[in-house]
N, C-alpha and C positions, 0 to 999 in steps of 0.2 A: 503447515496447516493444510490438511487435505479437503477442505471445504471448497466446493466449486465457487468461482466468482459469480456475482450476480449477473443477470441479463444486461443490466446497464453497463457494467465494466466489460463484459464480453463484447457488447456492441462497440464500445469505445476502442477496444483492442482492434477490432475489424476495421473501424474507421481510420485508425492511425496506421493500418497496413502491417500490424505486428503479427507475425506468424507464430501462433501458439497451438498446442495440441487441441483436439476437439475437447470441449468442456474443461478449460484450464482451471486448476486450483489456485487458491490464494498463493500457496507456496511456489507454484510454477511462475507466477507473474513476479513475486518478490525476488526469486532467484534470477529471473530474466533481467530485471531491472539492475540487480547487483552486477551481474556478469557483463551485460551489454553497455550499461551506462555509468557504472560506478556509484549507483545510488542505493543507499541502505535505508530501509524502513525499520523502525523500532516501535513496538507497541508495548505499553505498560499499563498495569492496573489489575484489578480495580483499587482505586485509592480509597483509604479508610474514610476520610471526611466526605468526599463528594460521591463515593461509591460509583465512579465512572472510570472509563478507560481513556487513554491519550495516545497519540502517535508523534513521532519525530521522523523527519526525512533528512538524511545526511548525504554529502558527497564523501566518498571514501578516500579520495586523494588529499584530504585535509579534514579537519573536524568542523566543517562548515555546516551548521544547521540551516537547511533550506526552508523548513516549515515545521511548526509545532502547533498542535491542536488538541483539545481535550473535550471531555464531556460526552463521550460516547457510551452507549448502554451496554455494549458487548465487545469482546475481542474481535469478532467478525466485522462488526460495524466500523471499528477503528481501522482495521486493515483495509476495508473497502474504501473508506474515506481517504486514507493515505495513498492508495493506488490511484483513485480518481484524481486527486490533487496532482500527483506526479505525472500522470498521463496528459492532463489538461494544461498544466503550467510548465513542465520541465522537458517534455519529450516533443 
């Protein structure tokens, strides 16, 4: 996804000392999490009944679901929430 991350996520990346390109995209961060930490983010939706998006965060060395959350209004919102969760709770 070539959408730039929000200023909130960009600031969080800087606070964590994570070296990313200027104006990183959601795809840049998702791939960095996968390559560097073995964390995979999956976003799905919109679901028919709720008409909302959800995310799951997995460790790739096992099928361990680290977090699952739903009720986001857009694909971008779900990815941003998953990235924020991962940076705040897992990195």
